[in-house]
Every structure is written in C-alpha cells, then in structure tokens.
N, C-alpha and C positions, 0 to 999 in steps of 0.2 A: 552313522550313529547320530551325528549332530542333526541331520536332517530330520531323522525320526523323532528326536527330542523335540525340535521345534514344531514339527507338526503335532506331536502330542500336546505340546504347551499351547499351540493355537486352538487345537480341539476343545481343551479345557476351558480356555477363554471364551469361545463361541458357545460352549455348553452353559457356562456360567451366565454369559450375557442373555441367552435364551431362557434359561431359568428365572432370572430377574425380571425380564420382560413378561414371562408367563405368570409369575407371581402378582406383578402389577395389575396384568389384565384381570386375574382372578379377583384381586381385591377391588378393582372398579366394578367388575360384574356384580360382585357380592353387595357393594354399596349401592349400585343402581337397583338391585333386588329389593333392598330395604325399603326404598321410597315407594310406598303404596298409597292409595286414597285414603285409607283409614289413618296412615301416618300424618298425611298432609293435613287431614281434619283436625288431629290432635294437635299439630303445630298452630293451625289457625286459632283454635279454642284457647291454646295456652298464651298466644300473642294477645288475643282480646282480654283474657283475664289479667295479664300483665299491665295492659294499658288501663283497665278499669281500677286496677290497684294503685296506678300512678295519678289517677283523677285528684285524689286529695292533696298530694304533693304539688301538682301543678296549680290547683287553686291556691294553696298556701303561698307559693312563690309570686303568683299573680297579685294576691291581696297584700303582699308585703310591699308593693310599689304603689298602693292606692291610698286614698284618705279614708278616714273612718266612715264616712257617709257612703262611700262606693264599695265598702267591703261586702255588704249583704244586699246589695242591689239584685232585684228579679226583673228579668232574667240574668243569670250570671254573666258578667263581662269578663271573659277570660283575658282580653288585652285591655289594660287600663286606657281610658281616654286621655288622661294626663299622667305621666310617669313621676314618681316621688322617690328617687333614690336616695334622697337625704334622710329617709326612714332608717337606713343602715347606719347613718352617723349620728342620729338622735338617740337610738338605743343605748350607745355607750356613754353618752352624756346624762341621760334621764335616771339611769340606775347604775350601781357599781358592777356592770356586767363582767368586767375582767376579773374581778374578785370571786364572783360566782363561777366563772370558768375555772379559775385555779383551784377552788375547793373541789369541784366536780371532777376535774381531771386528777387532782390527788386522789380522792376516794376511788375513782375507777381504776387507776394504775395500781395502787397499793393492795386494794381488795382482790384484784385480778391475779396479781403476782402471789399474794399469800394464799388464795384459793387453789392456784395451779401446784403450789408446793405441797399443801396439806392434802388436797384430793389426790394427787399422784402418788405421794408417799403412803397414804392409807391403802389406795388401790394396789399398790405393789405387795404390800404386807398381806392384804386378803386374798390376792391371786396367785402369789408365787411362794408364800410360806405357810407351812401347816402348824397350827397351834390349837390347844384345846379350846372348844367353844367358838371356834372361827365362825362356822355357819350360822349358829344362834345369834352372835354379835352382828353379823352381816345383815340377817333379816331384821333384826331389831333396829338397826341404823337406818336401813332402807324405809322401814315403815313410818319413820318420822316425815317422810315426804308427804304421807296422806294426812298429817295433823295440820288443820288450818293455822296459818300464822296469827290470825286475830285471837285464838285461843290462848296462846302464851305471849301475847304483846304486852299486857300490863305487867306480869312478873318480870319480863325483861327490863321494861322502864324502871321498875323498883329497884332492880339489881344494879342498873347503871347509875341510878341516882345515889345509892348506897356506896358506890365506888368513887363517885364524884366526877363522873365522866359525862354528865348531861351537858348539852350545849358545847359539845367537842366533837370534832371529827372523829376521833379515836373511838368514840362509842360505836359508831357505824362499822368502823373497821373490825372491831373485836366481834361484833355480832355477827358479821358476815364473813369472817375468816374461815368457817367451815360450811361446806355445802354437800348435802347428801346427794343431790343430783349429780354434781360434778364427779364425786366419789364413784357412783354407779356408773356413769359414762366411761370413766377411765378403766374401772374394774373389768368391765365387759370387754374392753379393747385389749386390755393387758392379757386376758384369758385366751385371746387368740394368738398370743406368742407362744411358741413351743417351750415346754418346761425343760427340754433337753438343753437349750441355750443357757439356762441359769445353772443347771447341774453341772454342765461342762466348765463353766466359769468358777463354780465352787471347786471343782476338782483342781483347776489351775491355781487355786489360792486367792481368787478374787473375793473381797468381802461383800456383804449384802449391799452395803452402800455403794461399793464399786459397781456391782451388778445393776443397781438402779440407775446410777449417774451415767455409766458408760455403755450400758447395753439397752435397758428399758426405754430410756427417755429419748435416744435417737431414733428408735423405732416407732414411736408413738407420736411423732410431730403432728399428723393429722387430728388425732384426738385432743391433743393439747391446744392445737389452733381452734378446733371448735370450742373447747371450753373457754379459751381466751374470748372469743367473740361474744358467747352466750353471757359470760360474767360482765365483761366490760359494758355490754349493751344494757343489760338488766341494772347495773350499778349507776350507769349514766341517766337512765330514765327513771330511776327510783324517786317516788314523791313522798309516800307515806313515811319511810324511815326517816329522812331529813325533817319532815314536818313534825314528827314527834319529838325528835331529840334535839334539833337546833332551833334556836330562838333569836339569836344575835345576828344582826345583818351581815357582819363580817365573816360569819360561818356558814351562810346559806349557800345552797346549791343553785344551779341554774334553773332547775325545775321550780323552785320556790321563788326565785328571782322574778321569773315571768309574771307571777301573781301581782308584783308590784305596779305592773301597768293597769291593773283593775282597781279603780277608785270606789268610793261610797256609792256614788250615783251614776258612773259612766265607766267605759273601758276602752282603751285605745287599742283597738283590735289591729290596726295596721302596723303598729309597733310590736304588738305580741306576734304576729305573723312574721315580721322581719327578725326578730329575736329567735323564733322558732327555726327559722331556715338556718341562721347562724349555729344554733345549738346542735343540729343534727349532722353538721360537717364533720366533727371528729369521729362519730360513729360510722358514717359512710366511709371515712378513710380507712378505718380499722377493717371494715368489712371487705372492702375492695382489695386491701393488702392481703388478707387471709382466706378469701373465698374459696380458692382452689383447695386448701387444706380443709376448709370447713366442710364442703361438700363431701369430700373423700372420708373424712372423719365419721360423719354422720351416716354414710353408706356403709362403711366397713365395721362400725362398733357393733360388737356382739357377735360377729362372724368367725367361725372357726377356720383356721388354716388346714 
C-alpha cells in the first residue's frame, strides 16, 4: 500500500512537472509566433517616432548648456563647444524661481486632489444611483466640454473680481475645482463595475458613502491615476489662467516666471532652456510614478466587464 501510494505520488509529480514544461513550451511557441515581419516593422516605426518626439527635448537640454549666441546656430550643434553648467545656478539667482515652483506645485496638488474628489463623487452618483433627470443632467454637463473656454473667460474674470479673488491662487483653484472631462472619464470606468457589488453592499447595510469609499475607489485606481496625471500636467503647464488672474510676482507660477528672462530688446534663451528643463522634472516624476496605472486606465475606461 505504501509503495503504491509512493508510486502514485511520484506519478502525480511527474505529470505536474510535464504539464508545467508543456505549458512553458506552448507559451514560448506562442510568443515566437507573434514575432512577424509586420510586427518588427511596427516596432521600428514606433522607435523612430519616439526618437523624433525626443528631438525637441534633446535640443532643449543641449541649449541649456550653451551661451545665447550658440543657441540658434545653424547647423545645430547638438554637443556644445563649451559647456556652461552655471546656467542652472544663475536661473535661481536671476528670478525668484523657488517661489514660482512653490506656487505652481501648490496649484497642481490642490487642484488635482479637489478634481479627484469632485469627479469621482459625481461619477459614482451618475453611474451607480438612480434619480429623476439623471440622463438629461449628464448630457447637459458633458455638453459643456464642447463650449470654448474663451467664450466664458470674461464672465469668469468678472465673477472672480466681484468675489475679491483676483491676484490670488485660490481664484484658479475655485475655477478648476470641477472638470467635465474628468467626470466623464471616471463615469465610464465606474459603469464597468457590476452593479451587483453595490446592491450586495446595500443589502449588508453599507451606506452610499461606504460603498463609494470602500468598494468603488479601490477598484478604480487605474482611472484615478489617469486623471491624476492629466490634471497635474494640465495645471502645471497652464499659462493663460495664471496670466489672466495673477499679477504680483509673489503669486506667479513658473510658466509666467519664464517670461521674466525675456527683456524689452533681448531674451536670455540659454537661461530659458535651463529653467524649462528644471520645470519639467516634477511632471516627469509624476508620470513615471503612475505610467503603469495611466496606460491601464486609458485602455480599460469605458469597457464593460
């Protein structure tokens, strides 16, 4: 009996090992079959496209180590004849760059957090709750995406002036606290979550706030990461908003601060390039930290399970 049991156990182990090897072989074969001439051509084209996309960035980094006279030389000198790393220290002395960084970082973080809350909360209500006029209100709100910002720019400014919020960072926070695109993105993602989860939670006595906080949010990390990156980058790179509402130097953002290198008769392009390189670092860090969730969120938004 003991010997039979050992033989049986040994046979099961051999079968499991063989099955594992067979699955590995099939996976490798399947992977090899996917590599086709057309696929290789696509990879080459995408690589070339990526390199072309990086050309302006490479030029900017190269120009940041040059003098003003060398920045626009023709043909382009990708490697400077003489390196000037002191440009990166001069930019902090020439303008209050640290203040501009703090203001821009404050706006980007606060607006991103508020938009995540307002968009996700509204998306939950429109996707998981039934109320009269829901579809009409949804279409009306989404239709505002098609309205050009320039058409209501002046009324917004008048409203902020009457509230006494001009030349304050809070004017931009208030104006960008709600975003129809972010709401639409999350609403489509929430619609892919089965309603049975919410119904089961309601039967168990969980409140709507509990369902939103304990069930919906943990399941929508990719969509939230996508909205985080989009909102943070848009706020960080915003020029027109700060240009309209902010006038004092201590309230300016980094996008407005870069213009201080441009004088009445000349411009310090080498310093502008150095400051531009520094200014994109936070955006790059945020994107690299969340790129996995960003791609997943964009790919699965709007898909039904």
